[in-house]
C-alpha positions as a Python dict, from the first residue, in 0.01 Angstrom:
ca = {
    (1, 'M'): (0, 0, 0),
    (2, 'F'): (-50, 143, 360),
    (3, 'T'): (108, 474, 452),
    (4, 'P'): (326, 437, 730),
    (5, 'A'): (61, 589, 977),
    (6, 'Q'): (-167, 326, 869),
    (7, 'R'): (85, 40, 889),
    (8, 'L'): (160, 142, 1254),
    (9, 'Y'): (-180, 188, 1360),
    (10, 'T'): (-329, -119, 1228),
    (11, 'A'): (-7, -305, 1392),
    (12, 'L'): (-51, -138, 1719),
    (13, 'S'): (-464, -210, 1687),
    (14, 'N'): (-348, -578, 1689),
    (15, 'G'): (-432, -618, 1336),
    (16, 'V'): (-250, -719, 1008),
    (17, 'P'): (-84, -426, 790),
    (18, 'D'): (73, -486, 451),
    (19, 'R'): (396, -547, 619),
    (20, 'V'): (570, -513, 978),
    (21, 'P'): (638, -145, 1033),
    (22, 'V'): (943, -31, 1167),
    (23, 'V'): (1011, 180, 1471),
    (24, 'P'): (1344, 204, 1614),
    (25, 'K'): (1372, 433, 1930),
    (26, 'I'): (1586, 713, 1785),
    (27, 'F'): (1685, 998, 2025),
    (28, 'V'): (1795, 1329, 1923),
    (29, 'D'): (2150, 1265, 2014),
    (30, 'S'): (2183, 970, 1745),
    (31, 'A'): (1944, 1184, 1506),
    (32, 'A'): (2185, 1477, 1512),
    (33, 'R'): (2483, 1244, 1404),
    (34, 'L'): (2264, 1064, 1146),
    (35, 'T'): (2168, 1432, 973),
    (36, 'G'): (2498, 1582, 1027),
    (37, 'T'): (2348, 1838, 1252),
    (38, 'P'): (2572, 1994, 1546),
    (39, 'L'): (2448, 1885, 1895),
    (40, 'L'): (2480, 2211, 2012),
    (41, 'E'): (2224, 2363, 1795),
    (42, 'V'): (1971, 2080, 1911),
    (43, 'I'): (2017, 2162, 2279),
    (44, 'Q'): (1932, 2530, 2224),
    (45, 'D'): (1644, 2527, 1974),
    (46, 'P'): (1338, 2293, 2048),
    (47, 'L'): (1243, 2332, 1678),
    (48, 'T'): (1568, 2193, 1573),
    (49, 'A'): (1556, 1901, 1817),
    (50, 'L'): (1214, 1815, 1641),
    (51, 'H'): (1372, 1848, 1286),
    (52, 'V'): (1643, 1612, 1345),
    (53, 'V'): (1459, 1306, 1488),
    (54, 'L'): (1218, 1370, 1196),
    (55, 'D'): (1468, 1388, 918),
    (56, 'A'): (1680, 1080, 1069),
    (57, 'G'): (1351, 895, 1038),
    (58, 'L'): (1304, 990, 683),
    (59, 'L'): (1674, 927, 606),
    (60, 'T'): (1661, 570, 712),
    (61, 'H'): (1333, 498, 605),
    (62, 'V'): (1123, 397, 899),
    (63, 'D'): (768, 421, 959),
    (64, 'A'): (764, 640, 1257),
    (65, 'V'): (936, 881, 1511),
    (66, 'R'): (868, 1004, 1846),
    (67, 'Q'): (879, 1381, 1890),
    (68, 'F'): (1053, 1512, 2218),
    (69, 'H'): (982, 1864, 2337),
    (70, 'F'): (1282, 2029, 2455),
    (71, 'P'): (1322, 2379, 2627),
    (72, 'Q'): (1518, 2625, 2468),
    (73, 'R'): (1844, 2695, 2635),
    (74, 'R'): (2119, 2911, 2651),
    (75, 'I'): (2479, 2739, 2664),
    (76, 'E'): (2845, 2810, 2711),
    (77, 'K'): (3115, 2588, 2604),
    (78, 'K'): (3445, 2567, 2780),
    (79, 'D'): (3717, 2315, 2764),
    (80, 'N'): (3508, 2044, 2598),
    (81, 'R'): (3228, 2097, 2843),
    (82, 'V'): (2895, 2269, 2783),
    (83, 'F'): (2694, 2445, 3040),
    (84, 'E'): (2353, 2580, 3061),
    (85, 'V'): (2360, 2960, 3166),
    (86, 'D'): (2074, 3193, 3276),
    (87, 'A'): (1962, 3514, 3097),
    (88, 'Q'): (2261, 3709, 3269),
    (89, 'G'): (2495, 3449, 3153),
    (90, 'R'): (2573, 3270, 3501),
    (91, 'R'): (2613, 2912, 3495),
    (92, 'I'): (2344, 2705, 3640),
    (93, 'G'): (2451, 2348, 3569),
    (94, 'E'): (2680, 2140, 3350),
    (95, 'I'): (2483, 1938, 3019),
    (96, 'D'): (2525, 1577, 3012),
    (97, 'I'): (2656, 1519, 2643),
    (98, 'Q'): (2711, 1172, 2656),
    (99, 'G'): (2363, 1092, 2791),
    (100, 'G'): (2016, 1225, 2782),
    (101, 'L'): (2129, 1610, 2706),
    (102, 'T'): (1996, 1712, 3096),
    (103, 'T'): (2144, 1997, 3265),
    (104, 'R'): (2267, 1877, 3633),
    (105, 'L'): (2195, 2184, 3816),
    (106, 'H'): (2431, 2306, 4055),
    (107, 'D'): (2153, 2442, 4289),
    (108, 'P'): (1847, 2253, 4319),
    (109, 'S'): (1688, 2563, 4417),
    (110, 'E'): (1701, 2648, 4083),
    (111, 'F'): (1393, 2449, 4035),
    (112, 'H'): (1067, 2512, 4173),
    (113, 'L'): (781, 2273, 4198),
    (114, 'E'): (543, 2532, 4163),
    (115, 'D'): (699, 2679, 3838),
    (116, 'T'): (476, 2526, 3549),
    (117, 'W'): (744, 2629, 3289),
    (118, 'R'): (1016, 2395, 3496),
    (119, 'M'): (740, 2143, 3538),
    (120, 'A'): (644, 2119, 3169),
    (121, 'Y'): (1030, 2026, 3075),
    (122, 'M'): (1132, 1873, 3458),
    (123, 'Q'): (1328, 1547, 3291),
    (124, 'Y'): (1589, 1819, 3185),
    (125, 'W'): (1720, 1940, 3495),
    (126, 'P'): (1838, 1654, 3743),
    (127, 'A'): (1995, 1761, 4063),
    (128, 'E'): (2189, 1608, 4350),
    (129, 'E'): (1946, 1644, 4612),
    (130, 'P'): (1559, 1556, 4558),
    (131, 'Y'): (1315, 1816, 4489),
    (132, 'V'): (1058, 1622, 4657),
    (133, 'K'): (1107, 1566, 5037),
    (134, 'N'): (750, 1503, 5162),
    (135, 'L'): (382, 1489, 5087),
    (136, 'D'): (355, 1869, 5127),
    (137, 'D'): (607, 1909, 4832),
    (138, 'V'): (385, 1669, 4628),
    (139, 'K'): (76, 1925, 4697),
    (140, 'R'): (290, 2221, 4565),
    (141, 'M'): (367, 2056, 4244),
    (142, 'S'): (214, 2249, 3939),
    (143, 'I'): (92, 2004, 3677),
    (144, 'P'): (109, 2174, 3318),
    (145, 'K'): (-222, 2154, 3130),
    (146, 'R'): (-250, 2061, 2775),
    (147, 'A'): (-325, 2446, 2691),
    (148, 'F'): (30, 2535, 2863),
    (149, 'Y'): (228, 2348, 2594),
    (150, 'E'): (18, 2546, 2344),
    (151, 'E'): (130, 2875, 2513),
    (152, 'L'): (494, 2737, 2501),
    (153, 'G'): (483, 2700, 2115),
    (154, 'C'): (506, 2317, 2141),
    (155, 'G'): (175, 2295, 1964),
    (156, 'D'): (287, 2514, 1637),
    (157, 'R'): (616, 2335, 1659),
    (158, 'A'): (446, 1994, 1638),
    (159, 'R'): (204, 2082, 1371),
    (160, 'D'): (498, 2206, 1159),
    (161, 'M'): (622, 1856, 1201),
    (162, 'I'): (310, 1681, 1121),
    (163, 'R'): (280, 1854, 797),
    (164, 'R'): (656, 1821, 730),
    (165, 'A'): (594, 1430, 787),
    (166, 'G'): (274, 1432, 560),
    (167, 'D'): (231, 1070, 431),
    (168, 'R'): (577, 990, 456),
    (169, 'I'): (628, 897, 821),
    (170, 'A'): (420, 895, 1126),
    (171, 'V'): (468, 1128, 1421),
    (172, 'I'): (439, 945, 1795),
    (173, 'G'): (348, 1158, 2075),
    (174, 'D'): (514, 1115, 2408),
    (175, 'A'): (331, 1115, 2765),
    (176, 'I'): (680, 1087, 2923),
    (177, 'S'): (612, 886, 3241),
    (178, 'A'): (349, 843, 3507),
    (179, 'T'): (513, 577, 3741),
    (180, 'L'): (846, 480, 3853),
    (181, 'C'): (1045, 697, 3635),
    (182, 'F'): (836, 1033, 3696),
    (183, 'C'): (919, 941, 4089),
    (184, 'V'): (1301, 919, 3979),
    (185, 'Y'): (1319, 1280, 3829),
    (186, 'F'): (1210, 1409, 4157),
    (187, 'R'): (1333, 1192, 4409),
    (188, 'G'): (1643, 1020, 4228),
    (189, 'Y'): (1718, 677, 4152),
    (190, 'Q'): (1830, 521, 4443),
    (191, 'R'): (1590, 697, 4672),
    (192, 'S'): (1300, 611, 4464),
    (193, 'L'): (1408, 249, 4488),
    (194, 'F'): (1386, 265, 4859),
    (195, 'D'): (1073, 436, 4880),
    (196, 'L'): (930, 114, 4736),
    (197, 'I'): (962, 7, 5106),
    (198, 'E'): (1039, 310, 5315),
    (199, 'E'): (795, 560, 5177),
    (200, 'P'): (507, 387, 4983),
    (201, 'E'): (260, 671, 5064),
    (202, 'L'): (498, 944, 4923),
    (203, 'L'): (573, 723, 4634),
    (204, 'H'): (193, 636, 4559),
    (205, 'A'): (130, 1038, 4572),
    (206, 'L'): (404, 1105, 4371),
    (207, 'M'): (264, 876, 4103),
    (208, 'E'): (-81, 1013, 4127),
    (209, 'K'): (68, 1355, 4004),
    (210, 'G'): (233, 1142, 3758),
    (211, 'V'): (-88, 1040, 3637),
    (212, 'E'): (-223, 1371, 3581),
    (213, 'Y'): (141, 1487, 3449),
    (214, 'A'): (141, 1220, 3172),
    (215, 'T'): (-246, 1208, 3070),
    (216, 'E'): (-245, 1601, 3006),
    (217, 'R'): (82, 1554, 2799),
    (218, 'A'): (-52, 1301, 2603),
    (219, 'K'): (-397, 1496, 2547),
    (220, 'F'): (-179, 1741, 2411),
    (221, 'S'): (-65, 1512, 2154),
    (222, 'I'): (-392, 1345, 2075),
    (223, 'D'): (-550, 1696, 2037),
    (224, 'L'): (-331, 1749, 1764),
    (225, 'G'): (-462, 1480, 1576),
    (226, 'I'): (-182, 1205, 1706),
    (227, 'K'): (-326, 873, 1749),
    (228, 'V'): (-5, 683, 1897),
    (229, 'I'): (103, 745, 2248),
    (230, 'R'): (438, 646, 2411),
    (231, 'L'): (425, 575, 2778),
    (232, 'N'): (733, 552, 2948),
    (233, 'D'): (900, 359, 3238),
    (234, 'S'): (1226, 242, 3165),
    (235, 'T'): (1300, 192, 3574),
    (236, 'G'): (1000, -13, 3637),
    (237, 'N'): (1104, -337, 3503),
    (238, 'M'): (1206, -684, 3674),
    (239, 'S'): (1590, -623, 3635),
    (240, 'V'): (1542, -330, 3892),
    (241, 'I'): (1236, -421, 4095),
    (242, 'S'): (1049, -714, 4176),
    (243, 'P'): (700, -823, 4058),
    (244, 'S'): (533, -770, 4346),
    (245, 'H'): (662, -397, 4385),
    (246, 'W'): (550, -352, 4013),
    (247, 'R'): (204, -481, 4109),
    (248, 'Q'): (146, -312, 4411),
    (249, 'F'): (305, 61, 4256),
    (250, 'I'): (331, 59, 3876),
    (251, 'F'): (10, -131, 3784),
    (252, 'P'): (-260, 80, 3921),
    (253, 'H'): (-123, 405, 3810),
    (254, 'M'): (-42, 300, 3464),
    (255, 'K'): (-385, 132, 3417),
    (256, 'E'): (-533, 467, 3548),
    (257, 'V'): (-338, 652, 3253),
    (258, 'C'): (-481, 404, 3004),
    (259, 'D'): (-857, 406, 3090),
    (260, 'E'): (-807, 808, 3110),
    (261, 'L'): (-687, 812, 2777),
    (262, 'H'): (-892, 539, 2604),
    (263, 'R'): (-1191, 736, 2749),
    (264, 'Y'): (-1088, 1056, 2608),
    (265, 'D'): (-1016, 911, 2257),
    (266, 'P'): (-1091, 539, 2218),
    (267, 'E'): (-914, 549, 1897),
    (268, 'V'): (-599, 636, 2055),
    (269, 'R'): (-335, 365, 2089),
    (270, 'I'): (-74, 365, 2371),
    (271, 'Y'): (245, 133, 2388),
    (272, 'S'): (468, 109, 2646),
    (273, 'H'): (834, 162, 2663),
    (274, 'I'): (978, -55, 2959),
    (275, 'C'): (1329, -182, 2863),
    (276, 'G'): (1474, -462, 3072),
    (277, 'N'): (1298, -769, 3221),
    (278, 'V'): (944, -734, 3176),
    (279, 'Y'): (826, -1137, 3129),
    (280, 'P'): (699, -1192, 3477),
    (281, 'V'): (434, -909, 3437),
    (282, 'I'): (285, -994, 3076),
    (283, 'D'): (-36, -1076, 3213),
    (284, 'D'): (-34, -748, 3413),
    (285, 'L'): (69, -531, 3138),
    (286, 'I'): (-210, -649, 2913),
    (287, 'A'): (-466, -591, 3203),
    (288, 'T'): (-340, -195, 3238),
    (289, 'G'): (-510, -151, 2909),
    (290, 'L'): (-194, -92, 2718),
    (291, 'D'): (-241, -158, 2340),
    (292, 'C'): (124, -267, 2290),
    (293, 'I'): (401, -385, 2505),
    (294, 'G'): (743, -274, 2411),
    (295, 'P'): (1033, -264, 2368),
    (296, 'M'): (1100, -616, 2420),
    (297, 'D'): (1441, -577, 2519),
    (298, 'P'): (1668, -880, 2487),
    (299, 'L'): (1934, -745, 2736),
    (300, 'G'): (1624, -849, 2968),
    (301, 'R'): (1722, -1211, 2900),
    (302, 'F'): (1408, -1319, 2653),
    (303, 'T'): (1330, -1335, 2281),
    (304, 'A'): (1042, -1158, 2117),
    (305, 'K'): (904, -1537, 2028),
    (306, 'Q'): (878, -1596, 2417),
    (307, 'I'): (693, -1267, 2454),
    (308, 'R'): (439, -1373, 2167),
    (309, 'E'): (397, -1707, 2337),
    (310, 'R'): (326, -1554, 2655),
    (311, 'A'): (103, -1294, 2539),
    (312, 'G'): (-45, -1479, 2273),
    (313, 'D'): (-273, -1267, 2057),
    (314, 'R'): (-420, -1059, 2322),
    (315, 'I'): (-191, -762, 2276),
    (316, 'A'): (49, -603, 2016),
    (317, 'L'): (392, -629, 2068),
    (318, 'M'): (692, -389, 1962),
    (319, 'G'): (1076, -415, 1935),
    (320, 'G'): (1313, -683, 1987),
    (321, 'V'): (1617, -603, 1811),
    (322, 'N'): (1910, -577, 2061),
    (323, 'T'): (2037, -188, 2064),
    (324, 'L'): (2412, -296, 2071),
    (325, 'S'): (2366, -484, 1746),
    (326, 'F'): (2345, -137, 1577),
    (327, 'L'): (2678, -48, 1696),
    (328, 'A'): (2858, -374, 1678),
    (329, 'E'): (2709, -589, 1351),
    (330, 'D'): (2704, -549, 1026),
    (331, 'P'): (2366, -487, 813),
    (332, 'Q'): (2335, -874, 743),
    (333, 'Q'): (2349, -960, 1092),
    (334, 'V'): (2093, -698, 1189),
    (335, 'I'): (1853, -837, 924),
    (336, 'D'): (1897, -1200, 1047),
    (337, 'E'): (1816, -1080, 1405),
    (338, 'A'): (1533, -879, 1286),
    (339, 'R'): (1402, -1165, 1072),
    (340, 'S'): (1407, -1384, 1426),
    (341, 'C'): (1207, -1133, 1545),
    (342, 'I'): (943, -1096, 1294),
    (343, 'E'): (895, -1453, 1296),
    (344, 'G'): (878, -1524, 1660),
    (345, 'A'): (642, -1241, 1750),
    (346, 'G'): (475, -1101, 1422),
    (347, 'Q'): (313, -1437, 1243),
    (348, 'N'): (-34, -1294, 1248),
    (349, 'G'): (1, -930, 1284),
    (350, 'G'): (-8, -719, 1588),
    (351, 'Y'): (380, -662, 1567),
    (352, 'V'): (620, -368, 1528),
    (353, 'L'): (982, -420, 1426),
    (354, 'G'): (1225, -189, 1670),
    (355, 'S'): (1510, -180, 1895),
    (356, 'G'): (1504, -292, 2241),
    (357, 'C'): (1581, 27, 2375),
    (358, 'M'): (1727, 362, 2249),
    (359, 'V'): (1954, 333, 1983),
    (360, 'P'): (2295, 437, 2061),
    (361, 'P'): (2454, 764, 1934),
    (362, 'G'): (2690, 568, 1713),
    (363, 'S'): (2459, 347, 1555),
    (364, 'K'): (2533, 289, 1180),
    (365, 'K'): (2282, 435, 926),
    (366, 'E'): (2315, 97, 727),
    (367, 'N'): (2204, -87, 1038),
    (368, 'L'): (1895, 98, 1071),
    (369, 'I'): (1810, 74, 716),
    (370, 'A'): (1881, -282, 763),
    (371, 'L'): (1547, -328, 987),
    (372, 'V'): (1346, -184, 681),
    (373, 'T'): (1526, -438, 463),
    (374, 'A'): (1439, -707, 682),
    (375, 'A'): (1055, -609, 736),
    (376, 'K'): (1042, -558, 349),
    (377, 'R'): (1183, -922, 301),
    (378, 'Y'): (1044, -1113, 580),
    (379, 'G'): (765, -917, 706),
    (380, 'V'): (497, -886, 426),
    (381, 'Y'): (163, -1030, 485),
    (382, 'Q'): (-72, -1222, 295),
    (383, 'D'): (-440, -1351, 377),
    (384, 'G'): (-361, -1261, 742),
    (385, 'H'): (-19, -1402, 789),
    (386, 'L'): (343, -1383, 687),
    (387, 'A'): (409, -1466, 340),
    (388, 'Q'): (707, -1703, 264),
    (389, 'P'): (987, -1494, 116),
    (390, 'E'): (1032, -1562, -248),
    (391, 'N'): (1374, -1608, -249),
    (392, 'Q'): (1520, -1754, 79),
    (393, 'D'): (1891, -1713, -11),
    (394, 'E'): (2075, -1567, 242),
    (395, 'Q'): (2331, -1448, 7),
    (396, 'K'): (2081, -1192, -151),
    (397, 'P'): (2251, -844, -130),
    (398, 'V'): (2193, -589, 133),
    (399, 'P'): (2060, -248, -5),
    (400, 'S'): (2333, 33, 93),
    (401, 'A'): (2247, 340, 263),
}
């Protein structure tokens, strides 16, 4: 029997573990609900944010969870709205409880590009105006070094989670983003898309900063002994931009991150989180040096089987189960969908079963457990290939939560 960490690492190395590992994308909002933890505690305490995700993973018996480093924030609740307040009790912005738990700053001048602490948690403070307006602003950006995350206490908190995880569950490091998502944090969503045409020099310069940011963030996790790193660019997909723009802007910077991290630690495994349609750039994703393509979002209008047929055995794959299924379907339907993904993408190993994007906050616990049931029933390997289930009876009862 493999440990969860061994199972995940083997699959991401394009090898054949004992069975298909299971890694749905569980964010802190879903985790808080699953564990019965008040969400306001998660917002205020970065250690609680780490705890709830780990505990949710253990509760649903999955093989691995990502760890999110939140800033410590003071809050004030009024009329069902939650505000972040500064040390003097002054409201600086409203927290988006329904999505991302970010604080939309009332005054963008609260965010300083030279402030290393703000930059370490930059994704949690969006504003109406872009923080970066020109190349001079890009040059002023402070990139937190991995030693700085230690100073913030992120290292001690992460080591605590690694100890608690033990052999029960694997811990994944998060490099956040180096490419278009990174630009969105500083330029805004629509402005970043216009930049593909109107400000290409600025966009490339921002992505170069993103490369520095992501590699330092990833090296911090690698130095902790974490061997699996997630690299995100949810905006950079063909549901949003063209393949030619992807190749011009995303590819070179994503490749730079992968090359640098593999130089730093040849044993590290890097997977992408690019939801939406990635089918037109499968060959390009492989050429970046990624170890695994994820999360194979079926809402991008393809199946896990189609991605495997296109990629062949050149790279590991992750994901494939519709995120809406965790809300709308019953456990048996999730099992059936998961089985299709396993048989379509995981015949010869190199596959991680998971959700096509972040699981919604209202996801049913039994539907997440159903992923593990499917992996144990249909994802067992024998002699390097999927074994045939001993009992193909579809009326076999689904284990309860």
